C-alpha positions in Angstrom: -1.7 11.1 -19.9 -3.5 14.2 -18.6 -3.5 16.1 -21.9 -4.6 13.0 -23.8 -7.5 12.5 -21.3 -8.8 15.9 -22.3 -8.7 15.5 -26.1 -11.8 14.9 -28.2 -10.9 11.8 -30.0 -8.3 9.8 -31.9 -7.9 12.3 -34.7 -6.6 14.8 -32.3 -4.6 12.3 -30.3 -2.8 10.9 -33.3 -2.6 14.1 -35.3 0.6 15.0 -37.2 2.5 17.0 -36.2 1.7 15.8 -32.7 -0.1 18.3 -30.4 0.7 18.1 -26.7 -2.2 20.3 -25.6 -5.8 19.9 -26.9 -7.5 22.7 -28.7 -10.5 22.4 -26.4 -10.5 20.8 -22.9 -13.0 18.0 -23.1 -14.0 17.1 -19.5 -16.8 15.0 -20.9 -14.4 12.1 -21.2 -14.3 11.8 -17.4 -18.1 11.7 -17.2 -18.3 9.2 -20.0 -15.8 6.9 -18.2 -17.9 6.9 -15.0 -20.9 5.8 -17.1 -19.1 3.0 -18.9 -17.9 1.0 -15.8 -19.1 0.6 -12.1 -16.2 2.6 -10.8 -17.9 3.3 -7.4 -17.9 -0.5 -6.8 -14.3 -0.7 -7.7 -13.5 2.3 -5.5 -15.2 0.7 -2.5 -13.2 -2.5 -2.9 -10.0 -0.6 -3.3 -10.7 1.5 -0.2 -11.5 -1.6 1.9 -8.4 -3.4 0.9 -6.1 -0.4 1.3 -7.5 0.6 4.6 -7.5 -2.8 6.2 -4.1 -3.8 4.9 -2.6 -0.5 6.1 -4.1 -0.9 9.6 -2.8 -4.5 9.6 0.7 -3.6 8.6 1.0 -0.8 11.1 -0.2 -2.8 14.0 1.6 -6.1 13.3 4.9 -4.6 12.1 5.1 -2.0 15.0 4.5 -4.7 17.6 7.1 -7.0 16.2 9.6 -4.2 15.8 9.0 -3.0 19.3 9.7 -6.6 20.6 12.9 -6.9 18.6 14.1 -3.4 19.6 13.4 -3.4 23.4 12.7 -6.9 24.7 15.6 -9.2 25.6 14.9 -12.9 25.1 16.9 -15.9 24.0 17.4 -16.1 20.3 16.2 -12.6 19.6 18.9 -11.6 17.1 18.7 -15.0 15.3 14.9 -14.6 15.0 15.2 -11.1 13.7 17.8 -12.3 11.1 15.3 -15.0 10.0 12.6 -12.4 9.6 14.8 -10.1 7.6 16.0 -13.0 5.4 12.4 -13.5 4.2 12.9 -10.2 2.2 15.1 -12.2 -0.2 12.4 -14.7 -1.0 10.6 -13.6 -4.3 6.9 -13.1 -4.0 6.3 -15.4 -6.9 8.0 -18.3 -5.0 5.3 -18.3 -2.4 2.4 -17.5 -4.7 1.4 -21.0 -5.5 1.4 -22.3 -1.9 -0.5 -19.2 -0.8 -3.1 -19.7 -3.6 -3.6 -23.4 -2.6 -4.0 -22.3 1.1 -6.5 -19.6 0.3 -8.3 -22.0 -2.1 -8.6 -24.7 0.7 -10.2 -22.3 3.1 -12.6 -20.8 0.5 -11.1 -17.3 0.2 -10.7 -17.3 -3.6 -12.8 -14.5 -5.2 -13.0 -12.7 -1.9 -11.1 -9.6 -0.7 -9.5 -11.5 2.3 -6.3 -12.7 0.6 -5.5 -9.1 -0.2 -5.7 -7.7 3.4 -5.6 -10.6 6.0 -1.8 -11.4 5.4 -1.0 -7.8 6.3 -1.9 -8.6 9.9 1.1 -10.9 10.0 3.6 -8.2 9.5 6.1 -7.1 6.8 9.8 -7.8 7.1 10.7 -4.5 5.5 8.5 -2.4 7.8 9.5 -4.4 10.9 13.1 -3.6 10.0 12.2 0.1 9.4 10.4 0.5 12.7 12.9 -1.4 14.7 15.6 1.0 13.6 13.5 3.9 14.9 12.6 2.2 18.2 16.3 1.5 18.8 17.0 5.2 18.5 14.7 6.0 21.5 16.7 6.1 24.8 16.5 2.9 26.8 16.0 4.9 29.9 12.4 5.7 28.9 11.6 2.0 28.8 13.2 1.3 32.2 11.6 4.4 33.8 8.2 3.4 32.7 8.8 -0.1 34.0 9.7 1.2 37.4 6.5 3.3 37.4 4.5 0.1 37.0 3.7 0.2 33.2 3.2 -3.1 31.5 5.2 -3.9 28.3 2.2 -3.2 26.2 1.5 0.1 28.0 5.1 1.2 27.3 4.5 0.4 23.6 1.3 2.3 23.0 1.8 5.2 25.5 5.5 5.9 24.9 7.1 4.2 21.9 4.2 4.3 19.4 3.6 8.1 19.8 7.3 8.9 19.6 7.5 6.8 16.4 5.1 9.1 14.5 7.5 10.0 11.6 8.3 6.3 11.0 4.6 5.3 11.4 3.5 7.9 8.8 6.2 6.6 6.5 4.9 3.1 6.8 1.3 4.2 6.2 2.2 6.2 3.1 4.3 3.4 1.6 1.7 0.7 2.3 -1.1 2.9 1.0 0.6 3.4 -2.3 1.5 -0.3 -2.6 -2.0 -1.6 -1.7 -3.8 1.0 -3.9 -1.7 0.3 -6.9 -1.5 -3.5 -6.5 -2.5 -5.3 -9.7 -1.0 -8.8 -9.5 -2.8 -9.8 -6.2 -6.3 -8.8 -7.3 -5.6 -10.4 -10.7 -4.8 -13.8 -9.1 -7.5 -13.9 -6.4 -10.5 -12.0 -7.8 -12.7 -13.4 -10.4 -16.1 -11.6 -10.2 -16.3 -8.1 -11.6 -18.2 -6.8 -8.5 -15.0 -7.7 -6.5 -12.6 -5.9 -8.8 -10.4 -3.1 -7.5 -9.8 0.1 -9.4 -6.5 -1.1 -10.9 -8.1 -4.4 -12.0 -11.1 -2.6 -13.4 -8.8 -0.3 -15.3 -7.2 -3.3 -16.9 -10.6 -4.7 -17.9 -11.6 -1.2 -19.2 -8.4 -1.2 -21.4 -9.4 -4.6 -22.8 -12.9 -3.4 -23.7 -12.0 0.1 -24.9 -8.4 -0.3 -26.0 -8.8 2.0 -29.0 -10.5 4.8 -27.0 -7.3 6.3 -25.7 -8.9 9.5 -24.4 -11.3 7.4 -22.2 -8.4 5.1 -21.1 -6.2 8.0 -20.1 -9.1 9.7 -18.2 -9.7 6.5 -16.3 -6.0 6.2 -15.6 -5.9 9.7 -14.2 -8.7 9.0 -11.8 -7.0 5.9 -10.5 -3.7 7.6 -10.1 -4.9 10.7 -8.3 -5.3 9.3 -4.8 -1.7 7.8 -4.7 -0.4 11.1 -6.1 -2.1 13.2 -3.5 -1.0 10.9 -0.6 2.6 11.0 -1.9 2.7 14.8 -2.4 1.3 15.3 1.1 3.6 12.9 2.8 6.8 13.1 0.8 8.6 15.0 3.5 7.5 12.5 6.1 8.8 9.7 4.0 12.2 11.2 3.6 12.4 12.3 7.2 11.1 8.9 8.5 13.6 6.9 6.5 16.4 9.2 7.4 15.7 8.9 11.1 15.3 5.2 11.0 18.8 4.8 9.5 20.5 6.8 12.3 21.0 3.8 14.6 21.5 0.2 13.9 
């Protein structure tokens, strides 16, 4: 993908015998791609969706996980089992009811269906964070309670800071998922000015499907943010998931 994005044209791309590296690095392909499509608009939409959905997932999932891990109330384990069981429901099963719901409230062709649901939590991330919270000694919770802290104060002053490895893991995984989401924007977005980068890339492919050097250049630009985030946080992902699996 990278080497094709730097080639001059189809003759060089489809040459025989195949050439992996171009004779001359043609960075003009990237400039040309930026001129062909409103990528800055697509970038703004992708950033908005990714940022808001990541914030929503972290807040809602951490609060729910904290409640399941530390609070004792009737039916807690059954409710947690119910939440976890939703992971077995395919996304496509709930797609039509969700689309009808968002259509009724006028959210079709807006960015809201792509980030508002994140503020209602994710079963996978609730499970991940609950495992980490259960590894924190119960004595910290009880000591803070004796000192007069409310339940919410215990959460954001003690448990949330201690859960930094798991929180970073959630942020990275959600960022990559939201940034690279194609199906959601494809279903809910109709106007070109609302497109995300991934959806814009698909439209670019449809319009310039024979210009492989332009398509590969556009794909590289869309992929770079996820690649950077993953490379920076890969140790945190491995460490966070390892720690969350230490106590059930």
